[in-house]
N, CA, C and O of each residue as an XYZ file, in Angstrom:
524
protein
N       0.821     -1.175      0.000
C       0.000      0.000      0.000
C       0.875      1.252      0.000
O       0.540      2.241     -0.652
N       1.975      1.215      0.717
C       2.842      2.388      0.802
C       3.390      2.767     -0.569
O       3.558      3.952     -0.858
N       3.673      1.780     -1.420
C       4.233      2.107     -2.734
C       3.176      2.736     -3.654
O       3.527      3.369     -4.650
N       1.890      2.568     -3.329
C       0.824      3.164     -4.135
C       0.527      4.615     -3.729
O      -0.141      5.350     -4.456
N       1.024      5.002     -2.582
C       0.789      6.364     -2.111
C       1.414      7.359     -3.092
O       2.612      7.311     -3.373
N       0.589      8.242     -3.593
C       0.996      9.265     -4.564
C       1.457      8.698     -5.910
O       2.127      9.388     -6.679
N       1.102      7.459     -6.189
C       1.435      6.879     -7.493
C       0.492      7.475     -8.540
O      -0.611      7.920     -8.221
N       0.939      7.475     -9.769
C       0.113      7.985    -10.867
C      -1.102      7.079    -11.046
O      -0.987      5.856    -10.979
N      -2.251      7.677    -11.271
C      -3.494      6.923    -11.386
C      -3.432      5.823    -12.448
O      -3.856      4.702    -12.168
N      -2.922      6.093    -13.657
C      -2.849      5.017    -14.659
C      -1.993      3.831    -14.185
O      -2.298      2.680    -14.497
N      -0.940      4.113    -13.443
C      -0.080      3.029    -12.943
C      -0.811      2.175    -11.911
O      -0.575      0.971    -11.814
N      -1.676      2.787    -11.161
C      -2.431      2.052    -10.136
C      -3.588      1.283    -10.773
O      -3.850      0.136    -10.410
N      -4.275      1.912    -11.719
C      -5.466      1.304    -12.293
C      -5.187      0.167    -13.277
O      -5.973     -0.777    -13.358
N      -4.102      0.237    -14.013
C      -3.843     -0.769    -15.047
C      -3.854     -2.194    -14.500
O      -4.562     -3.034    -15.054
N      -3.108     -2.509    -13.443
C      -3.168     -3.885    -12.943
C      -4.528     -4.229    -12.331
O      -4.954     -5.383    -12.385
N      -5.199     -3.258    -11.763
C      -6.519     -3.528    -11.182
C      -7.539     -3.852    -12.270
O      -8.349     -4.765    -12.115
N      -7.497     -3.110    -13.356
C      -8.412     -3.369    -14.463
C      -8.177     -4.749    -15.075
O      -9.124     -5.442    -15.449
N      -6.923     -5.135    -15.172
C      -6.615     -6.456    -15.713
C      -7.161     -7.550    -14.803
O      -7.670     -8.565    -15.280
N      -7.053     -7.342    -13.488
C      -7.551     -8.341    -12.537
C      -9.074     -8.350    -12.467
O      -9.671     -9.348    -12.064
N      -9.709     -7.240    -12.859
C     -11.166     -7.135    -12.764
C     -11.887     -7.764    -13.959
O     -13.107     -7.920    -13.924
N     -11.169     -8.118    -14.990
C     -11.801     -8.729    -16.158
C     -12.384    -10.087    -15.772
O     -11.773    -10.862    -15.036
N     -13.579    -10.350    -16.289
C     -14.270    -11.592    -15.968
C     -14.360    -12.482    -17.200
O     -14.452    -12.012    -18.334
N     -14.330    -13.746    -16.944
C     -14.607    -14.690    -18.031
C     -16.111    -14.620    -18.306
O     -16.876    -14.155    -17.461
N     -16.528    -15.073    -19.469
C     -17.974    -15.068    -19.757
C     -18.782    -15.839    -18.696
O     -19.891    -15.440    -18.342
N     -18.211    -16.947    -18.195
C     -18.910    -17.732    -17.173
C     -19.030    -16.939    -15.870
O     -20.092    -16.904    -15.248
N     -17.924    -16.303    -15.466
C     -17.942    -15.503    -14.235
C     -18.899    -14.334    -14.373
O     -19.646    -14.013    -13.448
N     -18.868    -13.705    -15.532
C     -19.770    -12.571    -15.767
C     -21.223    -13.020    -15.655
O     -22.042    -12.311    -15.071
N     -21.547    -14.160    -16.192
C     -22.907    -14.698    -16.100
C     -23.323    -14.935    -14.654
O     -24.450    -14.625    -14.268
N     -22.400    -15.492    -13.845
C     -22.700    -15.720    -12.424
C     -22.914    -14.394    -11.694
O     -23.819    -14.273    -10.868
N     -22.080    -13.406    -12.001
C     -22.219    -12.094    -11.373
C     -23.561    -11.467    -11.754
O     -24.258    -10.929    -10.894
N     -23.921    -11.533    -13.017
C     -25.191    -10.964    -13.480
C     -26.383    -11.685    -12.827
O     -27.342    -11.041    -12.401
N     -26.320    -13.005    -12.751
C     -27.404    -13.763    -12.118
C     -27.559    -13.368    -10.652
O     -28.673    -13.193    -10.159
N     -26.429    -13.230     -9.966
C     -26.457    -12.856     -8.556
C     -27.016    -11.434     -8.390
O     -27.823    -11.186     -7.494
N     -26.590    -10.508     -9.246
C     -27.071     -9.130     -9.178
C     -28.571     -9.059     -9.455
O     -29.293     -8.327     -8.779
N     -29.035     -9.807    -10.436
C     -30.467     -9.811    -10.757
C     -31.286    -10.405     -9.615
O     -32.394     -9.945     -9.340
N     -30.747    -11.420     -8.952
C     -31.441    -12.013     -7.799
C     -31.522    -11.010     -6.652
O     -32.552    -10.908     -5.985
N     -30.435    -10.269     -6.423
C     -30.450     -9.245     -5.374
C     -31.494     -8.166     -5.685
O     -32.239     -7.747     -4.800
N     -31.545     -7.722     -6.937
C     -32.539     -6.719     -7.331
C     -33.967     -7.233     -7.148
O     -34.842     -6.496     -6.695
N     -34.195     -8.486     -7.499
C     -35.530     -9.072     -7.333
C     -35.909     -9.100     -5.853
O     -37.047     -8.789     -5.501
N     -34.968     -9.469     -4.990
C     -35.231     -9.481     -3.543
C     -35.539     -8.081     -3.032
O     -36.455     -7.901     -2.230
N     -34.779     -7.086     -3.489
C     -35.019     -5.704     -3.063
C     -36.380     -5.203     -3.527
O     -37.093     -4.538     -2.775
N     -36.733     -5.521     -4.755
C     -38.036     -5.084     -5.271
C     -39.182     -5.774     -4.539
O     -40.207     -5.150     -4.265
N     -39.017     -7.046     -4.223
C     -40.052     -7.768     -3.482
C     -40.198     -7.208     -2.067
O     -41.304     -7.164     -1.528
N     -39.092     -6.784     -1.471
C     -39.125     -6.251     -0.104
C     -39.867     -4.928     -0.032
O     -40.336     -4.547      1.040
N     -39.984     -4.219     -1.151
C     -40.691     -2.939     -1.149
C     -42.159     -3.113     -0.776
O     -42.790     -2.173     -0.293
N     -42.697     -4.284     -0.992
C     -44.110     -4.523     -0.703
C     -44.336     -5.179      0.654
O     -45.477     -5.452      1.024
N     -43.269     -5.433      1.394
C     -43.398     -6.067      2.696
C     -43.119     -5.044      3.788
O     -42.259     -4.176      3.638
N     -43.840     -5.156      4.862
C     -43.629     -4.280      6.009
C     -44.306     -2.937      5.811
O     -44.290     -2.373      4.717
N     -44.901     -2.432      6.883
C     -45.679     -1.201      6.745
C     -44.797      0.011      6.475
O     -45.243      0.963      5.835
N     -43.551     -0.006      6.952
C     -42.672      1.137      6.690
C     -42.365      1.224      5.199
O     -42.417      2.304      4.610
N     -42.046      0.083      4.593
C     -41.782      0.083      3.147
C     -43.033      0.483      2.370
O     -42.945      1.203      1.375
N     -44.188      0.019      2.820
C     -45.426      0.393      2.138
C     -45.710      1.888      2.312
O     -46.213      2.540      1.396
N     -45.385      2.425      3.488
C     -45.537      3.862      3.727
C     -44.633      4.648      2.784
O     -45.055      5.645      2.199
N     -43.394      4.197      2.639
C     -42.452      4.868      1.744
C     -42.887      4.745      0.283
O     -42.623      5.637     -0.523
N     -43.551      3.642     -0.056
C     -44.055      3.487     -1.418
C     -45.219      4.448     -1.674
O     -45.347      5.003     -2.766
N     -46.057      4.637     -0.667
C     -47.200      5.546     -0.828
C     -46.747      6.995     -0.908
O     -47.254      7.773     -1.717
N     -45.784      7.351     -0.060
C     -45.320      8.740      0.013
C     -43.905      8.845     -0.569
O     -42.938      9.119      0.141
N     -43.822      8.622     -1.857
C     -42.528      8.701     -2.547
C     -42.041     10.147     -2.610
O     -42.816     11.093     -2.470
N     -40.754     10.284     -2.822
C     -40.168     11.626     -2.880
C     -40.500     12.380     -4.163
O     -40.124     13.543     -4.307
N     -41.193     11.743     -5.088
C     -41.617     12.474     -6.283
C     -43.019     13.072     -6.088
O     -43.623     13.592     -7.026
N     -43.523     12.985     -4.846
C     -44.803     13.624     -4.530
C     -44.565     14.756     -3.531
O     -43.610     14.721     -2.755
N     -45.436     15.751     -3.559
C     -45.278     16.873     -2.620
C     -45.464     16.394     -1.185
O     -44.850     16.940     -0.268
N     -46.313     15.369     -0.978
C     -46.529     14.845      0.365
C     -45.282     14.114      0.878
O     -44.927     14.247      2.050
N     -44.628     13.357      0.021
C     -43.392     12.675      0.413
C     -42.299     13.663      0.776
O     -41.583     13.476      1.759
N     -42.173     14.710     -0.020
C     -41.170     15.750      0.263
C     -41.520     16.468      1.565
O     -40.633     16.787      2.357
N     -42.816     16.726      1.791
C     -43.234     17.396      3.035
C     -42.881     16.541      4.249
O     -42.389     17.062      5.250
N     -43.127     15.231      4.170
C     -42.801     14.342      5.295
C     -41.302     14.272      5.534
O     -40.853     14.293      6.681
N     -40.527     14.191      4.464
C     -39.076     14.152      4.615
C     -38.572     15.457      5.220
O     -37.741     15.444      6.128
N     -39.066     16.568      4.725
C     -38.659     17.874      5.263
C     -39.038     17.991      6.725
O     -38.261     18.484      7.542
N     -40.232     17.537      7.048
C     -40.706     17.593      8.430
C     -39.822     16.747      9.336
O     -39.418     17.197     10.408
N     -39.524     15.535      8.916
C     -38.689     14.645      9.734
C     -37.289     15.229      9.926
O     -36.750     15.217     11.032
N     -36.715     15.732      8.855
C     -35.365     16.279      8.938
C     -35.322     17.546      9.784
O     -34.446     17.697     10.636
N     -36.254     18.446      9.555
C     -36.255     19.710     10.280
C     -36.640     19.537     11.744
O     -36.180     20.282     12.610
N     -37.488     18.548     12.012
C     -37.950     18.345     13.380
C     -36.795     18.023     14.333
O     -36.885     18.279     15.534
N     -35.724     17.467     13.795
C     -34.549     17.166     14.623
C     -33.874     18.437     15.134
O     -33.156     18.402     16.134
N     -34.102     19.548     14.455
C     -33.410     20.795     14.795
C     -34.324     21.843     15.435
O     -33.911     22.984     15.643
N     -35.561     21.457     15.745
C     -36.521     22.417     16.286
C     -36.134     22.791     17.719
O     -35.961     21.917     18.569
N     -35.998     24.095     17.980
C     -35.517     24.517     19.300
C     -36.571     24.527     20.402
O     -36.229     24.414     21.578
N     -37.871     24.664     20.037
C     -38.895     24.784     21.083
C     -40.251     24.315     20.543
O     -40.423     24.182     19.331
N     -41.213     24.064     21.442
C     -42.530     23.560     21.019
C     -43.283     24.505     20.073
O     -43.982     24.047     19.169
N     -43.146     25.794     20.273
C     -43.846     26.744     19.406
C     -43.345     26.644     17.964
O     -44.132     26.660     17.017
N     -42.042     26.542     17.818
C     -41.467     26.398     16.474
C     -41.883     25.067     15.864
O     -42.137     24.983     14.662
N     -41.951     24.028     16.691
C     -42.403     22.715     16.209
C     -43.828     22.812     15.682
O     -44.135     22.262     14.625
N     -44.697     23.505     16.406
C     -46.084     23.668     15.953
C     -46.150     24.396     14.611
O     -46.911     24.007     13.726
N     -45.357     25.444     14.466
C     -45.329     26.193     13.206
C     -44.811     25.328     12.052
O     -45.324     25.390     10.935
N     -43.799     24.533     12.341
C     -43.231     23.649     11.326
C     -44.258     22.614     10.877
O     -44.434     22.381      9.681
N     -44.931     21.999     11.839
C     -45.954     21.000     11.508
C     -47.075     21.640     10.692
O     -47.521     21.070      9.696
N     -47.526     22.805     11.104
C     -48.583     23.507     10.369
C     -48.147     23.801      8.937
O     -48.925     23.639      7.997
N     -46.915     24.229      8.782
C     -46.396     24.556      7.453
C     -46.348     23.322      6.559
O     -46.777     23.380      5.407
N     -45.839     22.219      7.067
C     -45.649     21.023      6.242
C     -46.947     20.265      6.004
O     -47.156     19.749      4.906
N     -47.822     20.182      6.995
C     -49.079     19.458      6.815
C     -50.090     20.262      6.019
O     -50.926     19.696      5.314
N     -50.015     21.569      6.129
C     -51.020     22.427      5.523
C     -51.004     22.493      4.015
O     -52.048     22.733      3.409
N     -49.875     22.292      3.394
C     -49.776     22.460      1.942
C     -49.982     21.178      1.149
O     -50.079     21.228     -0.077
N     -50.049     20.050      1.807
C     -50.093     18.772      1.098
C     -51.528     18.269      0.934
O     -52.412     18.611      1.719
N     -51.741     17.456     -0.093
C     -53.051     16.866     -0.367
C     -53.077     15.442      0.180
O     -52.936     14.473     -0.567
N     -53.258     15.331      1.484
C     -53.232     14.020      2.141
C     -54.417     13.173      1.710
O     -54.307     11.949      1.627
N     -55.549     13.810      1.435
C     -56.755     13.077      1.054
C     -56.547     12.262     -0.230
O     -57.170     11.216     -0.411
N     -55.683     12.737     -1.108
C     -55.404     12.015     -2.354
C     -54.795     10.638     -2.083
O     -54.834      9.770     -2.956
N     -54.235     10.425     -0.889
C     -53.605      9.148     -0.545
C     -54.529      8.249      0.280
O     -54.168      7.120      0.615
N     -55.703      8.748      0.600
C     -56.631      8.032      1.478
C     -57.080      6.709      0.863
O     -57.632      6.679     -0.238
N     -56.838      5.617      1.585
C     -57.281      4.289      1.165
C     -56.533      3.687     -0.002
O     -56.954      2.655     -0.523
N     -55.449      4.286     -0.429
C     -54.723      3.788     -1.610
C     -53.762      2.655     -1.304
O     -53.370      1.915     -2.206
N     -53.379      2.510     -0.050
C     -52.400      1.479      0.302
C     -53.098      0.173      0.656
O     -54.257      0.162      1.068
N     -52.370     -0.928      0.487
C     -52.870     -2.236      0.921
C     -52.700     -2.412      2.420
O     -53.228     -3.363      2.996
N     -51.977     -1.519      3.050
C     -51.680     -1.607      4.473
C     -52.660     -0.773      5.292
O     -52.838      0.419      5.041
N     -53.295     -1.417      6.277
C     -54.200     -0.690      7.171
C     -53.425      0.348      7.977
O     -53.950      1.423      8.268
N     -52.182      0.039      8.339
C     -51.375      1.003      9.093
C     -51.058      2.244      8.259
O     -51.110      3.363      8.768
N     -50.736      2.051      7.003
C     -50.444      3.193      6.129
C     -51.707      4.027      5.936
O     -51.654      5.256      5.973
N     -52.838      3.362      5.730
C     -54.092      4.096      5.572
C     -54.472      4.820      6.863
O     -55.030      5.916      6.816
N     -54.176      4.218      8.010
C     -54.426      4.888      9.289
C     -53.524      6.106      9.450
O     -53.959      7.151      9.932
N     -52.266      5.962      9.042
C     -51.342      7.099      9.111
C     -51.829      8.223      8.198
O     -51.739      9.398      8.556
N     -52.337      7.870      7.035
C     -52.873      8.867      6.113
C     -54.066      9.578      6.748
O     -54.192     10.799      6.651
N     -54.931      8.817      7.391
C     -56.074      9.415      8.080
C     -55.573     10.384      9.159
O     -56.124     11.473      9.320
N     -54.535      9.988      9.893
C     -53.948     10.861     10.914
C     -53.380     12.137     10.320
O     -53.504     13.207     10.917
N     -52.766     12.038      9.162
C     -52.228     13.223      8.485
C     -53.359     14.143      8.026
O     -53.253     15.366      8.115
N     -54.449     13.535      7.532
C     -55.605     14.348      7.128
C     -56.214     15.046      8.344
O     -56.558     16.226      8.276
N     -56.346     14.324      9.446
C     -56.879     14.901     10.676
C     -55.944     15.996     11.200
O     -56.394     17.056     11.635
N     -54.642     15.721     11.151
C     -53.660     16.722     11.580
C     -53.754     17.994     10.762
O     -53.663     19.096     11.301
N     -53.936     17.841      9.467
C     -54.073     19.023      8.606
C     -55.325     19.813      8.971
O     -55.305     21.044      8.995
N     -56.428     19.090      9.259
C     -57.670     19.763      9.643
C     -57.485     20.525     10.950
O     -57.948     21.659     11.078
N     -56.812     19.913     11.918
C     -56.580     20.568     13.211
C     -55.676     21.774     13.034
O     -55.929     22.834     13.607
N     -54.639     21.619     12.255
C     -53.704     22.726     12.000
C     -54.438     23.868     11.304
O     -54.246     25.033     11.655
N     -55.279     23.543     10.320
C     -56.044     24.571      9.619
C     -57.008     25.282     10.536
O     -57.180     26.497     10.442
N     -57.649     24.522     11.437
C     -58.587     25.107     12.386
C     -57.889     26.029     13.366
O     -58.401     27.099     13.693
N     -56.706     25.611     13.841
C     -55.947     26.461     14.757
C     -55.454     27.714     14.056
O     -55.439     28.794     14.647
N     -55.049     27.577     12.799
C     -54.589     28.728     12.037
C     -55.716     29.736     11.832
O     -55.496     30.946     11.887
N     -56.948     29.216     11.590
C     -58.088     30.100     11.408
C     -58.409     30.837     12.710
O     -58.764     32.016     12.685
N     -58.284     30.140     13.856
C     -58.507     30.788     15.150
C     -57.493     31.878     15.406
O     -57.828     32.949     15.911
N     -56.211     31.591     15.044
C     -55.150     32.582     15.274
C     -55.339     33.808     14.380
O     -55.055     34.934     14.786
N     -55.823     33.574     13.157
C     -55.994     34.680     12.211
C     -57.218     35.529     12.555
O     -57.243     36.723     12.257
N     -58.253     34.913     13.191
C     -59.512     35.618     13.456
C     -59.585     36.249     14.788
O     -60.595     36.868     15.123
């Protein structure tokens, strides 16, 4: 390892690339193993309520981004008042009702109902504060 320190990149990579070449048989085994791993990962997406929750609230939806932002920011909230404002901000802009009953998981659908209820409570409190 010491002789590789500050060695020129082509000098280091050339022997590694030669060793990384696979025979057609080895390549086939590697591809089969990789495809099996991908199949297992894809199948796991439908198991467990957390995975189902993540499938329902993907990051390509405004609700998924709101939940991620809420979770990340909530770690840095200095006081309960700021936490309330953060929750109101993130729950208030999302269309939680669009996700109602869409999951095969009762827990995910219950969480969606809780988010819809939370949005209603936040909206009601905001209306009281404004009036």
